[in-house]
Each structure stands twice: as C-alpha cells, then as structure tokens.
C-alpha positions in Angstrom: 7.6 -41.0 -75.5 6.5 -37.5 -74.6 6.8 -36.3 -71.0 3.6 -36.3 -69.0 2.3 -32.7 -68.7 1.5 -33.2 -65.1 5.0 -34.4 -64.4 6.5 -31.4 -66.2 4.3 -29.1 -64.2 5.3 -30.8 -60.9 9.0 -30.4 -61.8 8.5 -26.7 -62.5 6.7 -26.2 -59.1 9.3 -28.2 -57.1 12.1 -25.8 -56.1 15.7 -26.9 -55.2 17.9 -24.6 -53.2 21.3 -24.6 -55.0 24.7 -23.0 -55.1 28.0 -23.4 -57.0 31.1 -24.0 -55.0 34.7 -25.3 -54.8 35.4 -28.0 -52.2 38.4 -28.3 -49.9 40.6 -31.4 -49.3 40.3 -33.2 -46.0 43.7 -32.1 -44.6 42.8 -28.5 -45.0 39.3 -29.1 -43.5 41.1 -30.6 -40.4 43.1 -27.4 -40.0 40.0 -25.3 -40.3 38.2 -27.4 -37.7 41.1 -27.0 -35.2 40.8 -23.2 -35.6 37.0 -23.4 -35.0 37.7 -25.4 -31.8 40.3 -22.9 -30.7 37.9 -20.0 -31.1 35.1 -21.9 -29.5 37.0 -22.1 -26.3 36.6 -18.3 -25.8 33.5 -17.2 -23.9 33.0 -14.4 -26.5 32.6 -17.0 -29.3 29.7 -18.9 -27.6 27.0 -17.2 -29.8 28.6 -18.6 -33.0 27.0 -21.6 -34.8 30.1 -23.2 -36.3 29.9 -24.9 -39.7 30.6 -28.7 -39.7 33.4 -30.0 -42.0 30.9 -31.3 -44.6 29.4 -27.8 -44.8 32.7 -26.0 -45.5 33.1 -24.9 -49.1 34.2 -21.9 -51.1 31.0 -20.5 -52.6 31.2 -19.0 -56.1 27.5 -18.2 -56.6 24.5 -18.8 -54.4 21.5 -19.3 -56.7 18.7 -19.9 -54.3 15.6 -21.7 -55.5 15.7 -23.3 -58.9 12.9 -25.4 -60.4 13.9 -29.1 -60.5 13.1 -29.4 -64.2 15.8 -26.7 -64.9 18.6 -28.6 -63.1 19.8 -30.4 -66.3 20.0 -27.2 -68.2 21.7 -25.5 -65.2 24.4 -28.2 -65.1 25.0 -27.8 -68.9 25.4 -24.1 -68.4 27.9 -24.6 -65.6 29.9 -27.1 -67.8 30.0 -24.5 -70.6 31.2 -21.8 -68.3 34.2 -23.9 -67.1 35.0 -25.6 -70.4 38.1 -23.6 -71.3 39.4 -22.9 -67.7 42.5 -24.5 -66.2 43.1 -25.7 -62.7 44.7 -23.2 -60.3 45.9 -23.1 -56.7 44.3 -21.4 -53.7 45.2 -21.1 -50.0 43.6 -20.0 -46.7 44.8 -17.4 -44.2 43.6 -14.6 -41.9 40.4 -14.3 -40.0 37.5 -11.8 -40.3 33.8 -11.2 -40.2 31.0 -9.7 -42.2 29.7 -7.0 -42.3 32.1 -5.5 -39.7 33.6 -6.2 -36.2 31.0 -4.0 -34.4 28.1 -6.3 -35.5 29.5 -9.6 -36.9 27.1 -11.9 -38.6 29.5 -14.2 -40.5 32.9 -15.5 -39.4 35.3 -16.3 -42.2 38.8 -17.3 -43.2 40.3 -15.4 -46.1 41.4 -16.8 -49.5 44.9 -16.4 -50.8 46.8 -17.7 -53.9 45.5 -17.4 -57.4 42.6 -15.1 -56.5 42.7 -13.5 -60.0 41.9 -16.8 -61.6 39.2 -17.4 -58.9 37.6 -14.0 -59.8 37.7 -15.0 -63.5 36.0 -18.3 -62.7 33.3 -16.6 -60.7 32.6 -14.1 -63.5 32.3 -16.9 -66.0 29.9 -18.8 -63.7 27.9 -15.6 -62.9 27.4 -14.8 -66.6 26.5 -18.4 -67.7 24.0 -18.9 -64.9 22.3 -15.5 -65.1 18.6 -16.1 -65.1 18.7 -19.2 -62.9 17.6 -19.0 -59.3 16.4 -16.0 -57.3 17.0 -12.6 -59.1 18.0 -11.0 -55.8 21.1 -13.2 -55.6 22.4 -11.9 -58.9 23.1 -8.5 -57.4 25.5 -9.8 -54.7 29.2 -8.9 -55.1 31.7 -11.6 -54.9 34.0 -11.5 -51.9 36.2 -14.7 -51.8 36.1 -16.3 -48.3 35.4 -19.5 -46.4 32.5 -19.2 -44.0 33.3 -21.0 -40.8 30.5 -19.8 -38.6 27.3 -17.7 -38.3 26.7 -15.4 -35.4 23.5 -15.2 -33.3 24.8 -12.3 -31.1 24.0 -8.6 -31.3 24.9 -5.5 -29.3 27.6 -5.8 -26.7 27.8 -9.6 -27.2 28.5 -9.1 -30.9 31.1 -6.5 -30.2 33.0 -8.7 -27.8 33.1 -11.4 -30.5 34.3 -8.8 -33.1 37.1 -7.8 -30.7 38.1 -11.4 -30.3 38.2 -12.0 -34.1 40.3 -8.8 -34.5 42.9 -10.1 -32.0 43.1 -13.7 -33.4 45.5 -14.5 -36.1 45.3 -17.4 -38.6 48.5 -18.2 -40.4 48.7 -19.6 -44.0 47.0 -23.0 -43.6 48.3 -24.5 -46.9 47.4 -24.5 -50.5 45.2 -26.8 -52.6 44.6 -27.3 -56.3 41.2 -26.3 -57.6 40.4 -28.9 -60.2 36.6 -29.1 -59.9 33.5 -27.0 -59.6 30.3 -28.4 -58.1 26.6 -27.6 -58.3 25.3 -28.4 -54.9 21.8 -28.8 -53.4 21.3 -27.4 -49.9 18.5 -28.9 -47.9 17.7 -27.0 -44.7 16.6 -28.4 -41.4 16.2 -27.1 -37.8 19.6 -28.8 -37.0 21.7 -27.8 -40.0 21.9 -27.9 -43.8 22.6 -31.1 -45.8 24.6 -30.7 -49.0 24.4 -33.0 -52.0 26.5 -32.6 -55.2 24.2 -32.6 -58.2 26.7 -31.9 -61.0 30.5 -31.6 -61.1 32.7 -30.0 -63.8 36.4 -30.9 -64.1 38.8 -28.0 -64.9 41.6 -28.6 -67.5 45.0 -29.6 -66.2 
C-alpha cells in the first residue's frame, strides 16, 4: 500500500527538535546534582537555571529541527556511524563556563578519560549526519562538556558568578563506560525541556 501523499507532506512539514547524546549513569547524576546544590547556595549563583537530572547528558551533536519523516533515515545513519566503534570510558572533573568568566552563559563540568575516542565518535556522527537538521548547527566546533546550568545574568551579576566558578573546584567524580549513543527529541516548554529517546545505538564491547 502506497503512503498517502497528504500524510507524507504532513510528515515533511512537522519538525522535531533533535540531538545526539551520551547518557550518564544514576550514581554520577547524583554527584552532579550535589555539586549543583552546593553552587546554588551561593548568592552569586542565583541567576543560574540549573539542569534537572533527566536533562543532564553529554551532547555529541545538536541537530535542531528535523522533518519527522526523516527520523527513520536519521536513525539508520547514526547506526551506520557507530557500527564499528567500541565502548570506552569517560569521567567528569573540573568546573567552567562558556564563553568566558566575565560573561558566563553556560556552566559546565569538564570531561576526562578517553577523550580521543569521544572525539572520534563525534567526528563519525558529524560526518554521517551532515545534511540533517539546521545547517547553522553543522558549523559549531565540538567542545566536550556536561552542561549543568544556563545563566540569565549579565554585567556585574555575571562577573560575580564567573568569579565564583573560577574559585570552585570539582574533583574527579568517577568514570562510566560509554556503551550507547542516543538520538533524542527535545520538546521545549516555558518550564523546561522534555527529552525522549527516539533511537539508540549500542557500541561494541
């Protein structure tokens, strides 16, 4: 039975906000949450909107809007990109912000461990998924990090937050094995973003 042309057209018009990411295990998410709470106790950190545990992930590639009728092909391309790759181990340590401490917009924890393998995975994903999503997202360089908060402050308020982040230290939080890569849908709302895994790829042991 051939697809209905109107249904195909509707699928092409409906856009799904997507990204590719690596998830973290619950024990590590608990440690990150404790760090967020510690920072939140400082007056200088009040302008930060902290990510909830279910929103914490290591983003490999943000794709932006993808037509719904391309999601199957997108999942197949992601599977192909990861087909020959083996699992590896990453860790979390240190604290920082983008773009710099004088005007922070994003608060992050750094990534340690097998970063070379992570870079290789990201390159494979970027090459395989080129052409999907918003063209502007393809130009963004990859800087491995875990976003734990987004900043609403500017000027002196932002600089005070930057000074706090420069003073704080985050020790090695522990390592976890990266065995899976997910294609995730992100649905925005005034309160937060809701994430739904659309497709998962298992890495080789």
